[in-house]
Residue frames as a rotation matrix with the C-alpha (Angstrom) as fourth column:
MET 1
0.062 0.104 -0.993 104.97
-0.996 0.076 -0.054 115.53
0.070 0.992 0.108 98.29
SER 2
0.748 0.340 0.570 104.06
-0.440 0.897 0.042 111.85
-0.497 -0.283 0.820 97.91
THR 3
-0.378 -0.922 -0.088 106.83
-0.748 0.248 0.615 109.38
-0.545 0.298 -0.784 97.03
THR 4
-0.398 0.302 0.866 104.34
0.407 0.904 -0.128 106.87
-0.822 0.302 -0.483 95.48
SER 5
-0.875 0.150 -0.460 103.15
-0.470 -0.489 0.735 107.10
-0.115 0.859 0.499 91.95
SER 6
-0.118 0.944 0.307 99.50
-0.325 0.256 -0.910 106.60
-0.938 -0.207 0.277 91.13
GLY 7
-0.834 -0.067 -0.548 98.24
-0.549 0.196 0.812 104.55
0.053 0.978 -0.201 88.24
PRO 8
0.081 0.990 -0.118 95.00
-0.974 0.104 0.203 102.91
0.213 0.098 0.972 87.14
ASP 9
0.410 0.041 -0.911 96.49
-0.192 0.981 -0.041 99.41
0.892 0.192 0.410 87.60
LYS 10
-0.736 -0.676 -0.037 97.99
-0.061 0.120 -0.991 99.95
0.675 -0.727 -0.130 91.10
LYS 11
0.215 0.736 -0.642 96.06
0.657 0.377 0.653 98.66
0.723 -0.562 -0.402 94.11
ARG 12
0.091 -0.127 0.988 95.58
-0.503 -0.862 -0.065 101.25
0.860 -0.491 -0.142 96.87
VAL 13
0.074 -0.198 -0.977 97.12
0.608 0.786 -0.113 99.97
0.791 -0.585 0.179 100.10
GLY 14
0.498 0.075 0.864 96.69
-0.568 -0.725 0.390 101.17
0.655 -0.685 -0.318 103.68
ILE 15
-0.291 -0.702 -0.650 99.20
0.209 0.616 -0.759 100.09
0.934 -0.357 -0.033 106.32
LEU 16
0.826 0.506 0.248 98.22
-0.195 -0.156 0.968 99.53
0.529 -0.848 -0.030 109.94
ILE 17
-0.234 -0.944 -0.234 100.95
0.195 0.190 -0.962 99.96
0.952 -0.271 0.140 112.52
SER 18
0.884 0.417 -0.211 101.36
0.312 -0.191 0.931 100.21
0.348 -0.889 -0.299 116.33
GLY 19
0.594 -0.714 -0.369 105.08
0.442 -0.094 0.892 100.84
-0.672 -0.693 0.260 116.69
ARG 20
-0.137 -0.815 -0.563 108.25
-0.070 -0.559 0.826 101.75
-0.988 0.153 0.019 114.80
GLY 21
0.754 0.618 -0.221 107.02
-0.250 -0.042 -0.967 100.46
-0.607 0.785 0.123 111.40
SER 22
-0.351 -0.935 -0.046 110.16
-0.459 0.129 0.879 98.74
-0.816 0.330 -0.475 110.00
ASN 23
-0.507 0.247 0.826 108.04
0.667 0.720 0.194 96.47
-0.547 0.649 -0.530 107.79
MET 24
0.656 0.710 -0.255 106.00
0.430 -0.630 -0.647 99.59
-0.620 0.315 -0.719 106.80
VAL 25
0.250 -0.650 -0.718 109.14
-0.555 -0.704 0.444 101.25
-0.794 0.287 -0.537 105.52
SER 26
-0.714 -0.555 0.426 110.05
-0.016 0.622 0.783 98.18
-0.700 0.552 -0.454 103.42
LEU 27
-0.038 0.788 0.614 106.61
0.871 0.327 -0.366 98.34
-0.489 0.521 -0.699 101.80
ILE 28
0.765 0.324 -0.557 106.72
0.101 -0.914 -0.393 102.05
-0.636 0.244 -0.732 101.14
GLU 29
-0.171 -0.885 -0.434 110.25
-0.563 -0.273 0.780 101.81
-0.808 0.378 -0.452 99.64
ALA 30
-0.654 -0.046 0.755 109.18
0.417 0.811 0.410 98.88
-0.632 0.583 -0.511 97.43
ALA 31
0.317 0.907 0.278 106.08
0.795 -0.094 -0.599 100.77
-0.517 0.411 -0.751 96.21
ARG 32
0.262 -0.292 -0.920 108.30
-0.276 -0.936 0.219 103.58
-0.925 0.196 -0.325 94.83
ALA 33
-0.791 -0.500 0.353 109.22
0.139 0.416 0.899 101.40
-0.597 0.760 -0.259 91.86
GLY 34
-0.532 0.564 -0.631 107.23
-0.810 -0.557 0.186 102.33
-0.247 0.610 0.753 88.81
ASP 35
-0.379 0.355 -0.855 106.38
-0.533 0.672 0.515 98.76
0.757 0.651 -0.066 88.01
TYR 36
-0.995 0.075 -0.058 105.23
0.090 0.565 -0.820 97.81
-0.029 -0.822 -0.569 91.49
PRO 37
-0.588 0.805 0.076 101.55
0.434 0.235 0.870 96.84
0.683 0.545 -0.487 91.49
ALA 38
0.390 0.679 -0.623 100.51
0.891 -0.106 0.442 98.77
0.234 -0.727 -0.646 94.61
GLU 39
-0.307 -0.383 0.871 100.66
0.073 -0.922 -0.379 102.26
0.949 -0.053 0.311 96.03
ILE 40
-0.446 0.120 -0.887 100.74
0.891 0.155 -0.427 103.09
0.086 -0.981 -0.176 99.69
VAL 41
-0.145 0.487 0.862 97.98
0.334 -0.796 0.505 105.71
0.931 0.361 -0.047 100.22
CYS 42
0.438 0.218 0.872 97.99
-0.635 -0.611 0.472 105.91
0.636 -0.761 -0.129 104.07
VAL 43
-0.512 -0.551 -0.659 99.49
0.240 0.645 -0.725 104.73
0.825 -0.530 -0.197 107.27
ILE 44
0.297 0.704 0.645 97.27
-0.545 -0.430 0.720 104.47
0.784 -0.565 0.256 110.36
SER 45
-0.686 -0.594 -0.420 98.20
0.085 0.508 -0.857 103.69
0.723 -0.624 -0.298 113.97
ASN 46
0.459 0.794 -0.400 96.15
0.453 0.178 0.873 102.88
0.764 -0.582 -0.278 117.05
ARG 47
0.337 -0.458 -0.823 98.92
0.878 -0.162 0.450 104.52
-0.339 -0.874 0.348 119.07
PRO 48
0.988 0.083 0.129 99.51
0.132 -0.890 -0.436 108.21
0.079 0.448 -0.890 118.58
GLU 49
0.546 -0.836 0.057 103.00
-0.590 -0.335 0.735 107.88
-0.595 -0.435 -0.676 119.96
ALA 50
0.708 -0.248 0.661 103.99
0.470 0.864 -0.179 105.24
-0.527 0.438 0.729 117.35
ALA 51
-0.112 -0.875 -0.472 107.43
-0.062 -0.468 0.882 106.07
-0.992 0.128 -0.002 115.92
GLY 52
-0.490 -0.061 0.870 106.28
0.749 0.481 0.456 104.73
-0.446 0.875 -0.190 112.53
LEU 53
0.608 0.792 0.046 104.01
0.711 -0.518 -0.476 107.69
-0.353 0.322 -0.878 111.97
ALA 54
0.556 -0.481 -0.677 106.87
-0.346 -0.875 0.338 110.12
-0.755 0.046 -0.654 111.80
ARG 55
-0.532 -0.767 0.359 108.79
0.021 0.411 0.911 107.77
-0.847 0.492 -0.203 109.57
ALA 56
-0.071 0.585 0.808 105.81
0.949 0.290 -0.127 107.49
-0.308 0.757 -0.576 107.08
GLU 57
0.819 0.376 -0.433 105.39
0.272 -0.920 -0.283 111.36
-0.505 0.113 -0.856 107.16
ALA 58
0.115 -0.913 -0.391 109.07
-0.364 -0.405 0.839 111.72
-0.924 0.045 -0.379 106.29
LEU 59
-0.745 -0.291 0.600 108.55
0.336 0.613 0.715 109.40
-0.576 0.735 -0.359 103.35
GLY 60
-0.881 0.372 -0.291 105.63
-0.472 -0.710 0.522 111.52
-0.012 0.598 0.802 102.13
ILE 61
-0.663 0.663 -0.348 102.82
0.393 0.704 0.591 109.20
0.637 0.255 -0.727 103.11
PRO 62
-0.058 0.693 0.719 99.50
-0.620 -0.589 0.518 110.51
0.782 -0.416 0.464 104.67
THR 63
-0.796 -0.211 -0.567 99.25
0.287 0.693 -0.661 109.36
0.532 -0.689 -0.491 108.25
GLN 64
0.095 0.843 0.529 96.48
-0.556 -0.396 0.731 109.16
0.826 -0.364 0.431 110.90
ALA 65
-0.958 -0.260 -0.118 96.40
-0.032 0.508 -0.861 108.22
0.284 -0.821 -0.495 114.59
ILE 66
0.140 0.989 0.050 93.19
-0.476 0.023 0.879 106.67
0.868 -0.146 0.474 115.92
ASP 67
-0.740 -0.515 0.432 93.74
-0.597 0.208 -0.775 106.04
0.309 -0.832 -0.462 119.57
HIS 68
-0.322 0.640 -0.698 91.86
0.153 0.762 0.629 102.91
0.934 0.096 -0.343 120.51
LYS 69
-0.747 -0.014 -0.665 91.86
0.663 0.063 -0.746 104.09
0.052 -0.998 -0.038 124.19
ALA 70
-0.921 0.365 -0.140 89.50
-0.354 -0.930 -0.097 106.94
-0.165 -0.040 0.985 123.15
PHE 71
-0.312 0.810 -0.496 86.68
-0.618 0.223 0.754 104.50
0.721 0.542 0.431 122.29
ALA 72
0.042 0.437 0.898 84.29
-0.977 0.204 -0.054 102.75
-0.207 -0.876 0.436 124.60
SER 73
0.615 0.200 0.762 84.43
-0.136 0.980 -0.147 99.43
-0.776 -0.013 0.630 122.75
ARG 74
-0.508 -0.791 0.341 86.63
0.170 0.296 0.940 97.55
-0.844 0.536 -0.016 120.25
GLU 75
-0.058 0.549 0.834 83.76
0.965 0.245 -0.094 97.79
-0.256 0.799 -0.544 117.75
ALA 76
0.822 0.380 -0.424 83.55
0.351 -0.924 -0.148 101.55
-0.448 -0.027 -0.894 118.11
PHE 77
0.075 -0.913 -0.401 87.25
-0.310 -0.403 0.861 101.87
-0.948 0.060 -0.313 117.33
GLU 78
-0.624 -0.342 0.702 87.00
0.437 0.592 0.677 99.62
-0.648 0.729 -0.220 114.39
VAL 79
0.527 0.796 0.298 84.07
0.776 -0.308 -0.550 101.68
-0.346 0.522 -0.780 112.97
GLU 80
0.747 -0.313 -0.586 86.36
-0.305 -0.945 0.116 104.72
-0.590 0.093 -0.802 112.92
LEU 81
-0.358 -0.907 0.220 89.33
-0.193 0.302 0.934 102.64
-0.914 0.292 -0.283 111.51
ASP 82
-0.229 0.291 0.929 87.12
0.825 0.565 0.026 101.22
-0.517 0.772 -0.369 108.72
ARG 83
0.821 0.550 -0.151 85.91
0.415 -0.758 -0.503 104.76
-0.391 0.350 -0.851 107.93
ALA 84
0.409 -0.738 -0.537 89.43
-0.471 -0.675 0.568 106.07
-0.782 0.021 -0.623 107.67
LEU 85
-0.516 -0.602 0.610 90.60
0.156 0.634 0.757 103.21
-0.843 0.485 -0.233 105.42
ARG 86
-0.003 0.593 0.806 87.67
0.948 0.259 -0.187 103.52
-0.320 0.763 -0.562 103.05
GLY 87
0.771 0.211 -0.601 88.02
0.167 -0.977 -0.129 107.26
-0.614 -0.001 -0.789 103.12
HIS 88
-0.079 -0.918 -0.390 91.42
-0.600 -0.268 0.753 106.78
-0.796 0.293 -0.530 101.52
GLY 89
0.550 0.394 -0.737 90.03
-0.835 0.293 -0.466 104.37
0.033 0.871 0.490 98.97
VAL 90
-0.457 -0.808 0.372 92.01
-0.814 0.549 0.193 101.51
-0.360 -0.214 -0.908 100.34
GLU 91
0.423 0.510 -0.749 91.65
-0.788 0.615 -0.026 98.23
0.447 0.602 0.662 98.52
ILE 92
0.360 -0.402 -0.842 94.20
0.350 0.895 -0.277 96.22
0.865 -0.195 0.463 100.46
VAL 93
0.782 -0.158 0.603 95.06
-0.590 -0.500 0.634 96.47
0.201 -0.852 -0.484 104.19
ALA 94
0.215 -0.800 -0.560 98.62
0.210 0.598 -0.774 95.48
0.954 0.049 0.296 105.16
CYS 95
0.981 0.122 0.152 99.07
-0.132 -0.160 0.978 94.96
0.144 -0.980 -0.141 108.86
ALA 96
0.224 -0.975 0.007 102.68
0.196 0.037 -0.980 95.71
0.955 0.221 0.199 109.77
GLY 97
-0.770 -0.496 -0.403 103.10
0.456 0.014 -0.890 95.33
0.447 -0.868 0.215 113.54
PHE 98
-0.262 0.788 0.557 99.49
-0.595 -0.586 0.550 96.24
0.760 -0.188 0.622 114.33
MET 99
-0.888 -0.222 -0.403 99.20
0.158 0.675 -0.721 94.99
0.432 -0.704 -0.564 117.89
ARG 100
-0.542 0.806 0.240 95.47
-0.760 -0.348 -0.549 95.13
-0.359 -0.480 0.801 118.26
LYS 101
-0.796 0.372 0.477 93.09
0.387 0.920 -0.071 92.14
-0.465 0.128 -0.876 118.23
MET 102
-0.784 0.548 -0.291 90.41
-0.609 -0.588 0.532 92.66
0.120 0.595 0.795 115.65
THR 103
-0.219 0.815 0.536 86.82
-0.505 0.376 -0.777 91.54
-0.835 -0.441 0.330 115.91
ALA 104
-0.476 0.067 0.877 85.42
0.565 0.787 0.247 88.91
-0.674 0.613 -0.413 113.50
GLY 105
0.634 0.771 0.050 83.09
0.552 -0.406 -0.728 91.57
-0.541 0.490 -0.684 111.99
PHE 106
0.468 -0.559 -0.684 86.10
-0.593 -0.773 0.227 93.87
-0.656 0.299 -0.693 111.03
VAL 107
-0.484 -0.796 0.363 88.05
-0.323 0.548 0.772 91.00
-0.813 0.256 -0.522 109.70
GLU 108
-0.209 0.532 0.821 85.19
0.726 0.646 -0.234 89.67
-0.655 0.547 -0.521 107.57
GLY 109
0.760 0.506 -0.409 84.57
0.160 -0.755 -0.636 93.13
-0.630 0.418 -0.654 106.20
TRP 110
0.289 -0.756 -0.587 88.09
-0.903 -0.419 0.094 93.01
-0.317 0.503 -0.804 104.74
ARG 111
0.454 -0.126 0.882 88.07
-0.022 0.988 0.153 89.25
-0.891 -0.088 0.446 103.90
ASP 112
0.375 -0.454 0.808 90.73
0.866 0.482 -0.132 88.37
-0.330 0.750 0.574 101.34
ALA 113
0.575 -0.166 0.801 91.80
0.389 -0.806 -0.446 92.03
0.720 0.568 -0.399 101.31
MET 114
0.688 -0.381 0.617 93.73
-0.709 -0.534 0.461 92.18
0.154 -0.755 -0.638 104.52
ILE 115
0.531 -0.612 -0.586 97.19
0.269 0.778 -0.568 90.62
0.803 0.144 0.578 104.99
ASN 116
0.885 -0.236 0.400 99.59
-0.456 -0.278 0.845 90.23
-0.088 -0.931 -0.354 107.89
ILE 117
0.143 -0.864 -0.483 103.22
-0.300 0.427 -0.853 89.24
0.943 0.267 -0.198 108.50
HIS 118
0.923 0.126 0.365 104.10
-0.386 0.313 0.868 86.95
-0.005 -0.941 0.337 111.41
PRO 119
0.101 -0.991 -0.087 107.60
-0.954 -0.072 -0.291 86.04
0.282 0.113 -0.953 112.58
SER 120
-0.321 -0.279 0.905 107.26
-0.448 0.887 0.114 82.25
-0.834 -0.369 -0.410 112.39
LEU 121
-0.882 0.084 -0.463 106.60
-0.387 0.432 0.815 79.54
0.269 0.898 -0.348 109.89
LEU 122
-0.245 0.901 0.358 102.88
-0.840 -0.013 -0.543 79.31
-0.484 -0.434 0.760 110.44
PRO 123
0.470 0.846 0.252 101.00
-0.109 -0.228 0.968 77.33
0.876 -0.482 -0.015 111.53
SER 124
0.123 -0.500 -0.857 103.81
0.892 0.434 -0.125 76.88
0.435 -0.749 0.499 114.14
TYR 125
-0.578 -0.476 -0.663 104.34
0.791 -0.526 -0.312 79.36
-0.200 -0.705 0.680 116.94
LYS 126
0.097 0.693 0.714 101.18
0.538 -0.640 0.548 81.53
0.837 0.331 -0.435 116.68
GLY 127
0.893 0.356 -0.274 100.92
0.417 -0.426 0.803 84.38
0.170 -0.832 -0.529 119.06
LEU 128
0.802 -0.512 0.309 103.65
-0.540 -0.842 0.008 86.08
0.256 -0.173 -0.951 121.01
HIS 129
0.209 -0.808 0.551 107.30
-0.753 0.226 0.618 85.17
-0.624 -0.544 -0.561 122.05
THR 130
0.953 0.202 -0.226 107.72
-0.302 0.682 -0.666 83.17
0.020 0.703 0.711 118.85
HIS 131
0.258 -0.939 -0.228 111.57
-0.513 0.067 -0.856 83.30
0.819 0.338 -0.464 118.87
ALA 132
-0.365 -0.352 0.862 111.89
-0.931 0.155 -0.330 82.28
-0.017 -0.923 -0.385 122.45
ARG 133
0.433 0.627 0.647 109.56
-0.602 0.736 -0.310 79.36
-0.671 -0.256 0.696 121.99
ALA 134
0.891 -0.192 -0.411 111.39
-0.288 0.460 -0.840 78.21
0.351 0.867 0.355 118.84
LEU 135
-0.077 -0.994 0.073 114.69
-0.669 -0.002 -0.743 78.31
0.739 -0.106 -0.665 120.64
GLU 136
-0.131 0.140 0.981 113.28
-0.912 0.372 -0.175 76.48
-0.389 -0.918 0.079 123.66
ASP 137
0.756 0.534 0.380 112.06
-0.364 0.824 -0.434 73.67
-0.545 0.190 0.817 121.36
GLY 138
-0.084 -0.950 0.300 115.38
-0.100 0.307 0.946 73.45
-0.991 0.049 -0.121 119.62
VAL 139
0.791 0.445 0.420 114.18
0.344 0.246 -0.906 73.90
-0.507 0.861 0.041 116.13
LYS 140
-0.190 -0.960 0.205 116.79
0.668 0.027 0.743 74.21
-0.719 0.279 0.636 113.43
ILE 141
-0.769 0.064 0.636 114.78
0.534 -0.483 0.694 76.28
0.351 0.874 0.337 110.95
ALA 142
-0.207 0.726 -0.656 112.59
0.526 -0.482 -0.700 79.31
-0.825 -0.490 -0.282 111.86
GLY 143
-0.779 -0.069 0.623 111.22
0.606 -0.336 0.721 82.03
0.159 0.939 0.304 109.58
CYS 144
-0.686 0.564 -0.460 108.29
-0.160 -0.733 -0.661 84.22
-0.710 -0.380 0.593 108.77
THR 145
-0.543 0.605 0.582 104.92
0.819 0.535 0.208 84.13
-0.185 0.590 -0.786 107.01
VAL 146
-0.832 0.476 -0.285 102.67
-0.519 -0.850 0.093 86.52
-0.198 0.225 0.954 105.13
HIS 147
-0.783 0.608 0.128 99.04
0.619 0.782 0.072 85.45
-0.057 0.136 -0.989 105.21
PHE 148
-0.360 0.772 0.524 95.51
-0.084 -0.586 0.806 86.66
0.929 0.246 0.276 104.71
VAL 149
-0.888 0.020 0.459 93.86
-0.453 -0.205 -0.868 87.65
0.077 -0.979 0.190 107.93
ARG 150
-0.174 0.871 -0.460 91.09
0.194 0.489 0.851 85.55
0.966 0.059 -0.254 109.48
PRO 151
0.583 0.470 0.662 89.30
-0.466 -0.474 0.747 85.99
0.665 -0.744 -0.058 112.88
GLU 152
0.919 -0.302 -0.255 91.46
0.395 0.696 0.600 83.31
-0.004 -0.652 0.758 114.46
LEU 153
0.680 -0.698 -0.224 94.80
-0.482 -0.656 0.581 84.56
-0.552 -0.287 -0.783 115.69
ASP 154
-0.296 -0.903 -0.312 97.61
-0.782 0.041 0.622 84.27
-0.549 0.428 -0.718 113.20
SER 155
-0.249 0.302 0.920 95.40
0.417 0.891 -0.180 82.10
-0.874 0.339 -0.348 110.89
GLY 156
0.597 0.565 -0.569 94.39
-0.338 -0.467 -0.817 82.36
-0.728 0.680 -0.088 107.30
PRO 157
0.880 -0.236 0.412 95.62
0.468 0.581 -0.666 81.28
-0.082 0.779 0.622 103.89
ILE 158
0.251 -0.922 -0.296 99.38
0.297 -0.218 0.930 81.52
-0.921 -0.321 0.219 103.59
ILE 159
0.935 0.060 -0.350 100.71
-0.264 -0.541 -0.798 83.76
-0.237 0.839 -0.490 100.81
ALA 160
0.482 -0.860 -0.165 104.46
-0.160 0.099 -0.982 83.40
0.861 0.500 -0.090 101.22
GLN 161
0.968 -0.247 0.038 107.01
0.013 0.202 0.979 82.15
-0.249 -0.948 0.199 103.66
VAL 162
0.399 -0.897 -0.189 110.79
-0.412 0.009 -0.911 82.25
0.819 0.441 -0.367 104.06
ALA 163
0.873 -0.137 -0.468 112.98
0.412 0.719 0.559 79.93
0.260 -0.681 0.685 106.12
VAL 164
0.457 -0.741 0.492 115.78
-0.635 -0.659 -0.404 81.19
0.624 -0.128 -0.771 108.31
PRO 165
0.145 -0.414 -0.899 118.34
0.306 0.882 -0.357 78.94
0.941 -0.223 0.255 109.88
VAL 166
0.945 0.066 0.320 118.76
-0.282 -0.330 0.901 78.89
0.166 -0.941 -0.294 113.67
LEU 167
0.225 -0.965 -0.138 122.46
-0.256 0.078 -0.964 79.15
0.940 0.252 -0.229 114.48
ASP 168
0.166 -0.294 -0.941 124.38
0.853 0.521 -0.012 77.71
0.494 -0.801 0.337 117.39
GLY 169
-0.640 -0.506 -0.579 124.47
0.757 -0.545 -0.361 80.22
-0.133 -0.669 0.731 120.10
ASP 170
-0.469 0.554 0.688 121.52
0.235 -0.673 0.702 82.20
0.851 0.491 0.185 118.86
SER 171
-0.886 0.329 -0.326 119.69
0.237 -0.284 -0.929 84.38
-0.398 -0.901 0.174 121.40
GLU 172
0.123 0.990 0.074 116.15
0.800 -0.055 -0.597 85.59
-0.587 0.133 -0.799 121.07
ASP 173
0.435 -0.026 -0.900 117.47
-0.200 -0.977 -0.069 88.95
-0.878 0.210 -0.430 119.89
SER 174
-0.573 -0.751 -0.328 119.85
-0.477 -0.019 0.879 87.59
-0.666 0.660 -0.348 117.27
LEU 175
-0.708 0.380 0.596 117.26
0.614 0.748 0.252 85.29
-0.350 0.544 -0.763 115.79
ALA 176
0.373 0.884 -0.283 114.67
0.626 -0.465 -0.626 88.02
-0.684 0.056 -0.727 115.78
ALA 177
0.100 -0.419 -0.902 117.11
-0.471 -0.819 0.328 90.37
-0.876 0.393 -0.279 113.91
ARG 178
-0.878 -0.453 0.156 117.81
-0.104 0.498 0.861 87.67
-0.467 0.740 -0.484 111.27
ILE 179
-0.403 0.807 0.433 114.15
0.861 0.494 -0.119 87.01
-0.310 0.325 -0.894 110.76
LEU 180
0.373 0.548 -0.749 113.29
0.327 -0.833 -0.446 90.64
-0.868 -0.079 -0.490 110.62
GLU 181
-0.440 -0.666 -0.602 115.72
-0.469 -0.402 0.787 91.11
-0.766 0.628 -0.136 107.82
ALA 182
-0.925 0.195 0.327 113.97
0.368 0.679 0.635 88.35
-0.099 0.707 -0.700 105.91
GLU 183
-0.030 0.977 -0.213 110.58
0.776 -0.111 -0.620 90.01
-0.629 -0.184 -0.755 106.62
HIS 184
0.083 0.010 -0.997 111.63
-0.184 -0.983 -0.026 93.16
-0.979 0.186 -0.079 104.95
ARG 185
-0.842 -0.309 -0.441 112.19
-0.493 0.113 0.863 91.27
-0.217 0.944 -0.247 101.69
LEU 186
-0.851 0.498 0.167 109.28
0.521 0.840 0.151 88.86
-0.065 0.216 -0.974 102.00
TYR 187
-0.177 0.886 -0.427 106.47
0.482 -0.301 -0.823 91.34
-0.858 -0.352 -0.374 102.77
PRO 188
-0.200 0.089 -0.976 106.98
-0.647 -0.760 0.063 93.52
-0.736 0.643 0.209 99.63
HIS 189
-0.926 -0.217 -0.311 107.14
-0.378 0.575 0.726 90.40
0.022 0.789 -0.614 97.56
ALA 190
-0.722 0.692 -0.001 103.90
0.654 0.681 -0.329 88.97
-0.228 -0.238 -0.944 99.01
LEU 191
-0.137 0.675 -0.724 102.11
0.125 -0.714 -0.689 92.21
-0.983 -0.185 0.014 98.66
ALA 192
-0.489 -0.188 -0.852 103.05
-0.757 -0.394 0.522 92.49
-0.433 0.900 0.051 95.05
MET 193
-0.986 0.156 -0.055 101.72
0.107 0.855 0.507 89.06
0.126 0.495 -0.860 94.33
VAL 194
-0.331 0.920 -0.209 98.37
0.756 0.126 -0.642 89.88
-0.565 -0.371 -0.737 95.98
ALA 195
-0.098 0.308 -0.946 98.11
-0.213 -0.935 -0.283 93.36
-0.972 0.174 0.157 94.31
SER 196
-0.632 -0.317 -0.707 98.93
-0.706 -0.140 0.694 92.02
-0.319 0.938 -0.135 90.92
GLY 197
0.470 0.881 -0.056 96.51
-0.872 0.453 -0.183 89.13
-0.136 0.135 0.982 91.21
ALA 198
-0.219 -0.644 -0.733 99.32
-0.668 0.647 -0.368 86.48
0.711 0.409 -0.572 91.08
ALA 199
-0.945 -0.060 -0.321 98.18
0.189 0.703 -0.686 85.14
0.266 -0.709 -0.653 94.41
LYS 200
-0.301 0.925 0.230 94.48
-0.750 -0.379 0.542 84.62
0.589 -0.009 0.808 95.06
VAL 201
-0.670 0.180 0.720 92.44
-0.527 0.568 -0.633 82.76
-0.522 -0.803 -0.286 97.61
GLU 202
-0.209 0.649 -0.732 90.70
-0.658 0.460 0.596 79.69
0.724 0.606 0.331 96.29
GLY 203
0.376 0.431 -0.820 88.67
0.453 0.687 0.568 77.91
0.808 -0.585 0.063 98.93
ASP 204
0.990 -0.131 0.052 90.89
-0.115 -0.540 0.833 78.61
-0.081 -0.831 -0.550 101.99
ARG 205
0.224 -0.966 0.128 94.25
0.643 0.246 0.726 78.33
-0.732 -0.080 0.676 100.31
VAL 206
0.327 -0.229 -0.917 96.30
-0.535 -0.845 0.020 80.60
-0.779 0.483 -0.399 98.08
ALA 207
0.495 -0.152 0.855 96.74
0.725 0.614 -0.311 79.68
-0.478 0.774 0.415 94.48
TYR 208
-0.249 -0.704 -0.665 99.43
-0.020 -0.683 0.730 81.29
-0.968 0.195 0.156 92.31
ARG 209
0.677 0.379 0.631 98.73
0.669 0.041 -0.743 82.67
-0.307 0.925 -0.225 88.86
GLN 210
0.867 -0.335 0.369 101.01
0.040 -0.692 -0.721 84.63
0.497 0.640 -0.586 86.48
PHE 211
0.617 -0.621 0.483 103.88
-0.741 -0.254 0.622 83.55
-0.263 -0.742 -0.617 88.64
GLN 212
0.555 -0.459 -0.694 106.88
-0.328 0.645 -0.690 81.71
0.764 0.611 0.207 87.39
ILE 213
0.818 -0.296 0.492 108.34
-0.424 0.267 0.865 79.41
-0.388 -0.917 0.093 90.12
ASN 214
0.678 -0.639 -0.363 112.02
-0.221 0.293 -0.930 78.90
0.701 0.711 0.058 89.20
GLN 215
-0.375 -0.785 0.493 113.58
-0.819 0.032 -0.573 78.05
0.434 -0.619 -0.654 92.51
MET 216
0.632 0.653 -0.417 113.04
-0.456 0.749 0.481 74.37
0.626 -0.114 0.771 93.44
ASN 217
-0.360 -0.876 -0.321 116.12
-0.065 0.367 -0.928 73.81
0.931 -0.314 -0.189 95.69
SER 218
0.683 0.555 -0.474 115.54
0.419 0.234 0.877 72.52
0.598 -0.798 -0.073 99.19
LEU 219
0.158 -0.608 0.778 117.06
-0.681 -0.638 -0.360 74.12
0.715 -0.473 -0.515 102.18
TYR 220
0.549 -0.124 -0.827 119.03
0.522 0.823 0.223 71.84
0.653 -0.554 0.516 104.45
TRP 221
0.067 -0.509 0.858 120.20
-0.642 -0.680 -0.354 73.02
0.764 -0.527 -0.372 107.83
PRO 222
0.084 -0.915 -0.395 122.87
-0.357 -0.397 0.845 72.16
-0.930 0.070 -0.360 108.78
PRO 223
0.332 -0.019 -0.943 124.00
-0.937 -0.119 -0.328 71.99
-0.106 0.993 -0.057 105.13
LEU 224
0.981 -0.068 0.180 124.61
0.100 0.979 -0.179 68.68
-0.164 0.193 0.967 103.48
SER 225
0.206 -0.977 -0.049 128.42
-0.300 -0.111 0.947 67.89
-0.931 -0.181 -0.316 103.38
């Protein structure tokens, strides 16, 4: 039995994963709320062994594994992936730890309808090993970003960000854990803005509509005395 409720005003969301799907779970749980503007209609993984598939099934979400290794080319895999998404009537694609580089053709086919979360304050620290690189550079504030997907790696109009302080003695693991906790709150918030129409791409930036900004405080780290 599905845990999401369907309605005419809810956008249909498909989640792409490759691993355990912790951000996936945060989106599924957020979508349980009756006033949430999106419903999760499927979870698809390019890795049949991904732990997130079982987690999604336990939460009542239809799942599908499309093993990219079974296809002769990246394009052939994406044809099947696109078919699966459209077969579920997906309107918004949410990448949640989908560790597969996409072709420009696939990305453009979902232009302004595919979003991703990245564990840094983009445009800083694109790619892998973001936390290690941030610690090596000695930054005092790290964070995460939700953005619309573009063909260039970790690029595209930024929807939402959250800043996370870097603490003395932080390791890569401790910083990653703190940022992941922030991701679990940021991603549902960003998806809701996109699904409701409060955040839309204009030109190549995101403009906010129907959204009351009531937090204007700056974050100082270390805090001001």
